[in-house]
PDB file of N, CA, C and O in Angstrom, chain B, residues numbered from 101:
ATOM      1  N   MET B 101       0.510  11.292   7.788  1.00  0.00           N
ATOM      2  CA  MET B 101       1.289  11.774   6.130  1.00  0.00           C
ATOM      3  C   MET B 101       2.500  12.352   5.891  1.00  0.00           C
ATOM      4  O   MET B 101       2.908  13.129   6.754  1.00  0.00           O
ATOM      5  N   ASP B 102       3.423  12.086   4.568  1.00  0.00           N
ATOM      6  CA  ASP B 102       4.728  12.467   4.758  1.00  0.00           C
ATOM      7  C   ASP B 102       4.505  14.281   4.295  1.00  0.00           C
ATOM      8  O   ASP B 102       4.346  14.594   3.115  1.00  0.00           O
ATOM      9  N   PHE B 103       4.528  15.325   5.421  1.00  0.00           N
ATOM     10  CA  PHE B 103       4.603  16.801   5.041  1.00  0.00           C
ATOM     11  C   PHE B 103       5.651  17.222   3.936  1.00  0.00           C
ATOM     12  O   PHE B 103       5.255  17.897   2.986  1.00  0.00           O
ATOM     13  N   GLY B 104       7.054  16.823   4.035  1.00  0.00           N
ATOM     14  CA  GLY B 104       8.294  17.243   3.337  1.00  0.00           C
ATOM     15  C   GLY B 104       8.127  16.522   1.613  1.00  0.00           C
ATOM     16  O   GLY B 104       8.849  16.911   0.695  1.00  0.00           O
ATOM     17  N   LEU B 105       6.906  15.293   1.409  1.00  0.00           N
ATOM     18  CA  LEU B 105       6.455  14.816  -0.135  1.00  0.00           C
ATOM     19  C   LEU B 105       5.329  15.972  -0.161  1.00  0.00           C
ATOM     20  O   LEU B 105       5.591  17.031  -0.732  1.00  0.00           O
ATOM     21  N   ILE B 106       3.845  15.737   0.571  1.00  0.00           N
ATOM     22  CA  ILE B 106       3.681  17.440  -0.280  1.00  0.00           C
ATOM     23  C   ILE B 106       4.046  18.409  -0.526  1.00  0.00           C
ATOM     24  O   ILE B 106       3.798  18.850  -1.649  1.00  0.00           O
ATOM     25  N   LYS B 107       5.128  19.521   0.809  1.00  0.00           N
ATOM     26  CA  LYS B 107       5.857  19.853  -0.123  1.00  0.00           C
ATOM     27  C   LYS B 107       6.994  20.481  -1.080  1.00  0.00           C
ATOM     28  O   LYS B 107       7.293  21.600  -1.496  1.00  0.00           O
ATOM     29  N   ALA B 108       7.566  18.882  -1.230  1.00  0.00           N
ATOM     30  CA  ALA B 108       8.096  18.770  -2.546  1.00  0.00           C
ATOM     31  C   ALA B 108       7.451  18.992  -3.668  1.00  0.00           C
ATOM     32  O   ALA B 108       7.994  19.691  -4.524  1.00  0.00           O
ATOM     33  N   ALA B 109       6.122  18.424  -3.898  1.00  0.00           N
ATOM     34  CA  ALA B 109       5.259  18.210  -4.561  1.00  0.00           C
ATOM     35  C   ALA B 109       4.749  19.507  -4.988  1.00  0.00           C
ATOM     36  O   ALA B 109       5.115  19.888  -6.099  1.00  0.00           O
ATOM     37  N   GLN B 110       3.723  20.495  -4.094  1.00  0.00           N
ATOM     38  CA  GLN B 110       3.963  21.710  -4.388  1.00  0.00           C
ATOM     39  C   GLN B 110       4.885  22.337  -5.101  1.00  0.00           C
ATOM     40  O   GLN B 110       4.762  22.855  -6.211  1.00  0.00           O
ATOM     41  N   LYS B 111       5.930  22.261  -4.331  1.00  0.00           N
ATOM     42  CA  LYS B 111       6.909  22.975  -5.235  1.00  0.00           C
ATOM     43  C   LYS B 111       7.565  22.948  -6.671  1.00  0.00           C
ATOM     44  O   LYS B 111       8.076  23.720  -7.482  1.00  0.00           O
ATOM     45  N   LEU B 112       7.229  21.495  -6.502  1.00  0.00           N
ATOM     46  CA  LEU B 112       7.214  21.243  -8.380  1.00  0.00           C
ATOM     47  C   LEU B 112       6.415  21.878  -9.172  1.00  0.00           C
ATOM     48  O   LEU B 112       6.837  22.614 -10.063  1.00  0.00           O
ATOM     49  N   LEU B 113       4.686  21.591  -8.857  1.00  0.00           N
ATOM     50  CA  LEU B 113       3.873  21.623  -9.443  1.00  0.00           C
ATOM     51  C   LEU B 113       3.877  23.639  -9.529  1.00  0.00           C
ATOM     52  O   LEU B 113       3.731  24.182 -10.624  1.00  0.00           O
ATOM     53  N   LYS B 114       3.997  24.184  -8.686  1.00  0.00           N
ATOM     54  CA  LYS B 114       5.160  25.987  -9.581  1.00  0.00           C
ATOM     55  C   LYS B 114       5.554  25.525  -9.931  1.00  0.00           C
ATOM     56  O   LYS B 114       4.765  25.484 -10.875  1.00  0.00           O
ATOM     57  N   GLU B 115       6.544  24.653 -10.314  1.00  0.00           N
ATOM     58  CA  GLU B 115       7.776  25.006 -11.151  1.00  0.00           C
ATOM     59  C   GLU B 115       7.511  24.124 -12.984  1.00  0.00           C
ATOM     60  O   GLU B 115       7.985  24.464 -14.068  1.00  0.00           O
ATOM     61  N   ILE B 116       6.741  23.156 -12.699  1.00  0.00           N
ATOM     62  CA  ILE B 116       5.809  22.866 -14.424  1.00  0.00           C
ATOM     63  C   ILE B 116       5.167  23.050 -14.813  1.00  0.00           C
ATOM     64  O   ILE B 116       4.168  22.910 -14.108  1.00  0.00           O
ATOM     65  N   PRO B 117       4.905  23.493 -16.101  1.00  0.00           N
ATOM     66  CA  PRO B 117       3.305  24.353 -16.304  1.00  0.00           C
ATOM     67  C   PRO B 117       2.790  22.893 -17.497  1.00  0.00           C
ATOM     68  O   PRO B 117       3.301  22.536 -18.558  1.00  0.00           O
ATOM     69  N   ILE B 118       1.539  22.321 -16.694  1.00  0.00           N
ATOM     70  CA  ILE B 118       0.526  22.152 -16.344  1.00  0.00           C
ATOM     71  C   ILE B 118      -0.591  22.994 -15.220  1.00  0.00           C
ATOM     72  O   ILE B 118      -0.858  24.057 -14.660  1.00  0.00           O
ATOM     73  N   THR B 119      -0.951  21.621 -15.412  1.00  0.00           N
ATOM     74  CA  THR B 119      -2.374  22.010 -15.109  1.00  0.00           C
ATOM     75  C   THR B 119      -3.352  20.891 -14.131  1.00  0.00           C
ATOM     76  O   THR B 119      -4.113  20.411 -14.972  1.00  0.00           O
ATOM     77  N   ILE B 120      -3.559  20.505 -13.314  1.00  0.00           N
ATOM     78  CA  ILE B 120      -4.188  19.538 -12.421  1.00  0.00           C
ATOM     79  C   ILE B 120      -5.242  20.091 -12.562  1.00  0.00           C
ATOM     80  O   ILE B 120      -5.457  21.298 -12.454  1.00  0.00           O
ATOM     81  N   GLU B 121      -6.556  18.612 -13.006  1.00  0.00           N
ATOM     82  CA  GLU B 121      -8.340  18.823 -12.334  1.00  0.00           C
ATOM     83  C   GLU B 121      -7.884  18.089 -11.887  1.00  0.00           C
ATOM     84  O   GLU B 121      -6.867  17.444 -12.138  1.00  0.00           O
ATOM     85  N   THR B 122      -9.514  18.060 -10.152  1.00  0.00           N
ATOM     86  CA  THR B 122      -9.512  16.750 -10.010  1.00  0.00           C
ATOM     87  C   THR B 122     -11.195  16.396 -10.147  1.00  0.00           C
ATOM     88  O   THR B 122     -12.223  17.068 -10.233  1.00  0.00           O
ATOM     89  N   SER B 123     -10.906  15.184 -10.121  1.00  0.00           N
ATOM     90  CA  SER B 123     -12.688  14.827  -9.467  1.00  0.00           C
ATOM     91  C   SER B 123     -13.163  14.071  -8.685  1.00  0.00           C
ATOM     92  O   SER B 123     -12.300  13.604  -7.942  1.00  0.00           O
ATOM     93  N   TRP B 124     -14.402  13.627  -8.440  1.00  0.00           N
ATOM     94  CA  TRP B 124     -14.813  12.790  -7.245  1.00  0.00           C
ATOM     95  C   TRP B 124     -14.726  11.853  -8.066  1.00  0.00           C
ATOM     96  O   TRP B 124     -15.059  12.157  -9.211  1.00  0.00           O
ATOM     97  N   VAL B 125     -14.351  10.671  -7.875  1.00  0.00           N
ATOM     98  CA  VAL B 125     -13.895   9.233  -8.171  1.00  0.00           C
ATOM     99  C   VAL B 125     -14.872   8.106  -7.117  1.00  0.00           C
ATOM    100  O   VAL B 125     -14.492   8.070  -5.946  1.00  0.00           O
ATOM    101  N   LYS B 126     -16.099   7.200  -7.490  1.00  0.00           N
ATOM    102  CA  LYS B 126     -16.757   6.736  -6.439  1.00  0.00           C
ATOM    103  C   LYS B 126     -15.773   5.256  -6.713  1.00  0.00           C
ATOM    104  O   LYS B 126     -15.711   4.510  -7.690  1.00  0.00           O
ATOM    105  N   GLY B 127     -14.930   5.231  -5.122  1.00  0.00           N
ATOM    106  CA  GLY B 127     -14.487   4.155  -4.246  1.00  0.00           C
ATOM    107  C   GLY B 127     -14.812   3.180  -5.047  1.00  0.00           C
ATOM    108  O   GLY B 127     -15.810   3.420  -5.727  1.00  0.00           O
ATOM    109  N   HIS B 128     -14.124   1.754  -5.270  1.00  0.00           N
ATOM    110  CA  HIS B 128     -14.518   0.051  -4.985  1.00  0.00           C
ATOM    111  C   HIS B 128     -15.811   0.438  -5.470  1.00  0.00           C
ATOM    112  O   HIS B 128     -16.804   0.478  -4.744  1.00  0.00           O
ATOM    113  N   SER B 129     -15.809   0.833  -7.162  1.00  0.00           N
ATOM    114  CA  SER B 129     -17.366   0.523  -7.503  1.00  0.00           C
ATOM    115  C   SER B 129     -17.748  -0.578  -8.106  1.00  0.00           C
ATOM    116  O   SER B 129     -17.112  -1.080  -9.033  1.00  0.00           O
ATOM    117  N   THR B 130     -18.927  -1.094  -7.587  1.00  0.00           N
ATOM    118  CA  THR B 130     -19.563  -2.583  -8.074  1.00  0.00           C
ATOM    119  C   THR B 130     -19.813  -2.836  -9.339  1.00  0.00           C
ATOM    120  O   THR B 130     -19.953  -4.009  -9.683  1.00  0.00           O
ATOM    121  N   ALA B 131     -19.904  -1.945 -10.136  1.00  0.00           N
ATOM    122  CA  ALA B 131     -20.892  -1.755 -11.771  1.00  0.00           C
ATOM    123  C   ALA B 131     -19.420  -2.464 -12.411  1.00  0.00           C
ATOM    124  O   ALA B 131     -18.213  -2.361 -12.188  1.00  0.00           O
ATOM    125  N   LYS B 132     -20.702  -3.576 -13.739  1.00  0.00           N
ATOM    126  CA  LYS B 132     -20.265  -4.197 -13.967  1.00  0.00           C
ATOM    127  C   LYS B 132     -19.681  -3.353 -15.216  1.00  0.00           C
ATOM    128  O   LYS B 132     -19.499  -4.318 -15.959  1.00  0.00           O
ATOM    129  N   LEU B 133     -19.245  -2.207 -16.002  1.00  0.00           N
ATOM    130  CA  LEU B 133     -18.943  -1.618 -16.770  1.00  0.00           C
ATOM    131  C   LEU B 133     -18.389  -0.087 -16.130  1.00  0.00           C
ATOM    132  O   LEU B 133     -18.950   1.006 -16.192  1.00  0.00           O
ATOM    133  N   LYS B 134     -17.257  -0.406 -15.586  1.00  0.00           N
ATOM    134  CA  LYS B 134     -16.645   0.718 -14.838  1.00  0.00           C
ATOM    135  C   LYS B 134     -15.676   1.931 -15.952  1.00  0.00           C
ATOM    136  O   LYS B 134     -14.809   1.668 -16.786  1.00  0.00           O
ATOM    137  N   THR B 135     -16.276   3.327 -15.524  1.00  0.00           N
ATOM    138  CA  THR B 135     -15.761   4.098 -16.895  1.00  0.00           C
ATOM    139  C   THR B 135     -13.638   3.886 -16.001  1.00  0.00           C
ATOM    140  O   THR B 135     -13.129   3.560 -14.929  1.00  0.00           O
ATOM    141  N   ILE B 136     -13.231   4.317 -17.303  1.00  0.00           N
ATOM    142  CA  ILE B 136     -11.651   4.584 -17.013  1.00  0.00           C
ATOM    143  C   ILE B 136     -10.433   4.879 -15.015  1.00  0.00           C
ATOM    144  O   ILE B 136      -9.357   4.776 -14.426  1.00  0.00           O
ATOM    145  N   GLN B 137     -12.172   5.352 -14.976  1.00  0.00           N
ATOM    146  CA  GLN B 137     -11.340   6.197 -13.262  1.00  0.00           C
ATOM    147  C   GLN B 137     -11.733   5.754 -12.375  1.00  0.00           C
ATOM    148  O   GLN B 137     -11.089   6.002 -11.355  1.00  0.00           O
ATOM    149  N   GLU B 138     -12.640   5.105 -12.265  1.00  0.00           N
ATOM    150  CA  GLU B 138     -13.247   4.173 -11.745  1.00  0.00           C
ATOM    151  C   GLU B 138     -12.022   2.469 -11.550  1.00  0.00           C
ATOM    152  O   GLU B 138     -12.030   1.795 -10.519  1.00  0.00           O
ATOM    153  N   GLU B 139     -11.188   2.161 -12.700  1.00  0.00           N
ATOM    154  CA  GLU B 139     -10.759   1.530 -12.584  1.00  0.00           C
ATOM    155  C   GLU B 139      -9.290   1.449 -12.741  1.00  0.00           C
ATOM    156  O   GLU B 139      -8.529   0.494 -12.893  1.00  0.00           O
ATOM    157  N   LEU B 140      -9.112   2.731 -12.661  1.00  0.00           N
ATOM    158  CA  LEU B 140      -7.829   3.251 -11.828  1.00  0.00           C
ATOM    159  C   LEU B 140      -7.815   3.199 -10.857  1.00  0.00           C
ATOM    160  O   LEU B 140      -7.232   2.255 -10.322  1.00  0.00           O
ATOM    161  N   ASN B 141      -8.553   4.342  -9.973  1.00  0.00           N
ATOM    162  CA  ASN B 141      -8.835   3.989  -8.295  1.00  0.00           C
ATOM    163  C   ASN B 141      -8.491   2.420  -8.241  1.00  0.00           C
ATOM    164  O   ASN B 141      -7.322   2.156  -7.959  1.00  0.00           O
ATOM    165  N   ILE B 142      -9.493   1.190  -8.511  1.00  0.00           N
ATOM    166  CA  ILE B 142      -9.427   0.398  -7.888  1.00  0.00           C
ATOM    167  C   ILE B 142      -7.696  -0.355  -7.801  1.00  0.00           C
ATOM    168  O   ILE B 142      -7.297  -1.038  -6.857  1.00  0.00           O
ATOM    169  N   LEU B 143      -6.787   0.048  -9.202  1.00  0.00           N
ATOM    170  CA  LEU B 143      -5.803  -0.356  -9.031  1.00  0.00           C
ATOM    171  C   LEU B 143      -4.903   0.756  -8.677  1.00  0.00           C
ATOM    172  O   LEU B 143      -3.679   0.625  -8.698  1.00  0.00           O
ATOM    173  N   ALA B 144      -5.217   1.332  -8.505  1.00  0.00           N
ATOM    174  CA  ALA B 144      -4.446   2.508  -6.999  1.00  0.00           C
ATOM    175  C   ALA B 144      -4.762   2.035  -5.802  1.00  0.00           C
ATOM    176  O   ALA B 144      -3.891   2.151  -4.940  1.00  0.00           O
ATOM    177  N   ASP B 145      -6.055   1.390  -5.421  1.00  0.00           N
ATOM    178  CA  ASP B 145      -6.052   1.240  -4.254  1.00  0.00           C
ATOM    179  C   ASP B 145      -5.178  -0.150  -3.674  1.00  0.00           C
ATOM    180  O   ASP B 145      -4.654  -0.373  -2.583  1.00  0.00           O
ATOM    181  N   GLN B 146      -5.299  -1.088  -5.126  1.00  0.00           N
ATOM    182  CA  GLN B 146      -4.820  -2.711  -4.856  1.00  0.00           C
ATOM    183  C   GLN B 146      -2.900  -2.384  -4.511  1.00  0.00           C
ATOM    184  O   GLN B 146      -2.238  -2.852  -3.584  1.00  0.00           O
ATOM    185  N   ILE B 147      -2.333  -1.249  -5.859  1.00  0.00           N
ATOM    186  CA  ILE B 147      -1.206  -1.257  -5.124  1.00  0.00           C
ATOM    187  C   ILE B 147      -0.737  -0.884  -4.083  1.00  0.00           C
ATOM    188  O   ILE B 147       0.243  -1.362  -3.511  1.00  0.00           O
ATOM    189  N   ALA B 148      -1.795   0.538  -3.547  1.00  0.00           N
ATOM    190  CA  ALA B 148      -1.233   0.863  -1.757  1.00  0.00           C
ATOM    191  C   ALA B 148      -1.069  -0.529  -1.504  1.00  0.00           C
ATOM    192  O   ALA B 148      -0.208  -1.393  -1.671  1.00  0.00           O
ATOM    193  N   GLY B 149      -2.461  -0.395  -0.941  1.00  0.00           N
ATOM    194  CA  GLY B 149      -2.716  -2.232   0.007  1.00  0.00           C
ATOM    195  C   GLY B 149      -1.581  -3.258   0.049  1.00  0.00           C
ATOM    196  O   GLY B 149      -1.442  -3.841   1.124  1.00  0.00           O
ATOM    197  N   LYS B 150      -0.700  -3.589  -1.007  1.00  0.00           N
ATOM    198  CA  LYS B 150       0.805  -4.471  -1.198  1.00  0.00           C
ATOM    199  C   LYS B 150       1.507  -3.160  -0.838  1.00  0.00           C
ATOM    200  O   LYS B 150       2.554  -3.332  -0.212  1.00  0.00           O
ATOM    201  N   TYR B 151       1.202  -1.998  -1.068  1.00  0.00           N
ATOM    202  CA  TYR B 151       2.476  -0.825  -0.712  1.00  0.00           C
ATOM    203  C   TYR B 151       2.684  -1.281   1.365  1.00  0.00           C
ATOM    204  O   TYR B 151       3.348  -1.205   2.398  1.00  0.00           O
ATOM    205  N   ALA B 152       1.529  -1.721   0.693  1.00  0.00           N
ATOM    206  CA  ALA B 152       1.297  -1.117   3.080  1.00  0.00           C
ATOM    207  C   ALA B 152       1.640  -2.476   3.755  1.00  0.00           C
ATOM    208  O   ALA B 152       2.197  -2.487   4.852  1.00  0.00           O
ATOM    209  N   THR B 153       1.309  -3.618   3.103  1.00  0.00           N
ATOM    210  CA  THR B 153       2.135  -4.640   3.413  1.00  0.00           C
ATOM    211  C   THR B 153       3.180  -5.398   3.231  1.00  0.00           C
ATOM    212  O   THR B 153       3.594  -6.498   3.598  1.00  0.00           O
ATOM    213  N   ASN B 154       3.463  -4.626   2.644  1.00  0.00           N
ATOM    214  CA  ASN B 154       4.921  -4.983   1.739  1.00  0.00           C
ATOM    215  C   ASN B 154       6.072  -4.156   1.531  1.00  0.00           C
ATOM    216  O   ASN B 154       6.916  -4.110   0.635  1.00  0.00           O
ATOM    217  N   PRO B 155       5.882  -3.492   2.629  1.00  0.00           N
ATOM    218  CA  PRO B 155       7.120  -1.043   2.593  1.00  0.00           C
ATOM    219  C   PRO B 155       8.204  -2.216   0.917  1.00  0.00           C
ATOM    220  O   PRO B 155       8.382  -3.244   0.263  1.00  0.00           O
ATOM    221  N   HIS B 156       8.469  -1.000   1.191  1.00  0.00           N
ATOM    222  CA  HIS B 156      10.656  -0.723   0.587  1.00  0.00           C
ATOM    223  C   HIS B 156      11.893  -0.652   2.008  1.00  0.00           C
ATOM    224  O   HIS B 156      12.372   0.360   2.520  1.00  0.00           O
ATOM    225  N   PRO B 157      12.144  -2.074   2.351  1.00  0.00           N
ATOM    226  CA  PRO B 157      12.884  -1.904   2.660  1.00  0.00           C
ATOM    227  C   PRO B 157      13.228  -0.250   3.786  1.00  0.00           C
ATOM    228  O   PRO B 157      13.565  -0.278   4.970  1.00  0.00           O
ATOM    229  N   SER B 158      12.992   1.070   2.897  1.00  0.00           N
ATOM    230  CA  SER B 158      14.167   1.925   4.183  1.00  0.00           C
ATOM    231  C   SER B 158      13.256   2.342   4.876  1.00  0.00           C
ATOM    232  O   SER B 158      13.366   2.925   5.954  1.00  0.00           O
ATOM    233  N   HIS B 159      11.287   1.789   3.708  1.00  0.00           N
ATOM    234  CA  HIS B 159      10.575   3.373   4.422  1.00  0.00           C
ATOM    235  C   HIS B 159       8.949   2.258   4.798  1.00  0.00           C
ATOM    236  O   HIS B 159       8.108   1.648   4.138  1.00  0.00           O
ATOM    237  N   GLU B 160       9.252   2.527   6.223  1.00  0.00           N
ATOM    238  CA  GLU B 160       7.993   1.353   6.952  1.00  0.00           C
ATOM    239  C   GLU B 160       6.970   2.395   6.902  1.00  0.00           C
ATOM    240  O   GLU B 160       7.498   3.491   7.086  1.00  0.00           O
ATOM    241  N   PRO B 161       5.582   2.479   6.705  1.00  0.00           N
ATOM    242  CA  PRO B 161       4.753   3.898   6.885  1.00  0.00           C
ATOM    243  C   PRO B 161       4.578   3.845   8.141  1.00  0.00           C
ATOM    244  O   PRO B 161       5.050   2.874   8.732  1.00  0.00           O
ATOM    245  N   ARG B 162       3.729   5.044   9.020  1.00  0.00           N
ATOM    246  CA  ARG B 162       3.619   5.551   9.689  1.00  0.00           C
ATOM    247  C   ARG B 162       2.115   4.291  10.594  1.00  0.00           C
ATOM    248  O   ARG B 162       1.574   3.404   9.934  1.00  0.00           O
ATOM    249  N   PRO B 163       1.843   4.494  11.735  1.00  0.00           N
ATOM    250  CA  PRO B 163       0.688   3.697  12.178  1.00  0.00           C
ATOM    251  C   PRO B 163      -0.394   4.584  12.099  1.00  0.00           C
ATOM    252  O   PRO B 163      -1.535   4.134  11.992  1.00  0.00           O
ATOM    253  N   MET B 164      -0.078   6.330  12.157  1.00  0.00           N
ATOM    254  CA  MET B 164      -1.270   7.054  12.286  1.00  0.00           C
ATOM    255  C   MET B 164      -0.508   8.046  11.457  1.00  0.00           C
ATOM    256  O   MET B 164       0.716   8.097  11.336  1.00  0.00           O
ATOM    257  N   HIS B 165      -1.720   9.103  10.708  1.00  0.00           N
ATOM    258  CA  HIS B 165      -1.181  10.428  10.639  1.00  0.00           C
ATOM    259  C   HIS B 165      -0.855  11.299  11.574  1.00  0.00           C
ATOM    260  O   HIS B 165      -1.648  11.551  12.481  1.00  0.00           O
ATOM    261  N   MET B 166       0.352  11.885  11.493  1.00  0.00           N
ATOM    262  CA  MET B 166       0.807  13.056  11.478  1.00  0.00           C
ATOM    263  C   MET B 166       0.424  14.230  11.859  1.00  0.00           C
ATOM    264  O   MET B 166      -0.538  14.516  11.146  1.00  0.00           O
ATOM    265  N   THR B 167       0.671  15.201  12.695  1.00  0.00           N
ATOM    266  CA  THR B 167      -0.295  16.936  12.405  1.00  0.00           C
ATOM    267  C   THR B 167       0.853  16.852  11.497  1.00  0.00           C
ATOM    268  O   THR B 167       1.620  15.906  11.318  1.00  0.00           O
ATOM    269  N   ASP B 168       0.820  18.577  10.692  1.00  0.00           N
ATOM    270  CA  ASP B 168       1.525  19.240  10.117  1.00  0.00           C
ATOM    271  C   ASP B 168       2.499  19.914  10.749  1.00  0.00           C
ATOM    272  O   ASP B 168       2.175  21.078  10.984  1.00  0.00           O
ATOM    273  N   PRO B 169       3.720  19.569  11.158  1.00  0.00           N
ATOM    274  CA  PRO B 169       4.738  20.667  11.989  1.00  0.00           C
ATOM    275  C   PRO B 169       5.109  22.264  12.304  1.00  0.00           C
ATOM    276  O   PRO B 169       6.020  22.890  12.846  1.00  0.00           O
ATOM    277  N   ASN B 170       3.878  22.531  11.648  1.00  0.00           N
ATOM    278  CA  ASN B 170       3.918  24.315  11.101  1.00  0.00           C
ATOM    279  C   ASN B 170       3.003  24.421  11.517  1.00  0.00           C
ATOM    280  O   ASN B 170       2.427  25.508  11.477  1.00  0.00           O
TER     281      ASN B 170
END
């Protein structure tokens, strides 16, 4: 996990006037009629999978999670 990005995101969220709400979405839904959240979850999974197999040349994903340096 990239803690630098997490810290940058946390700082940005404190500076912009928005509220972020989260909710659980069933992963890899096989329902014929999917909610928009389920469709977006599938799309996000596809994008992440493509990036994992073909990352930007300046970034190679770490093979394992790293612990928080703090």
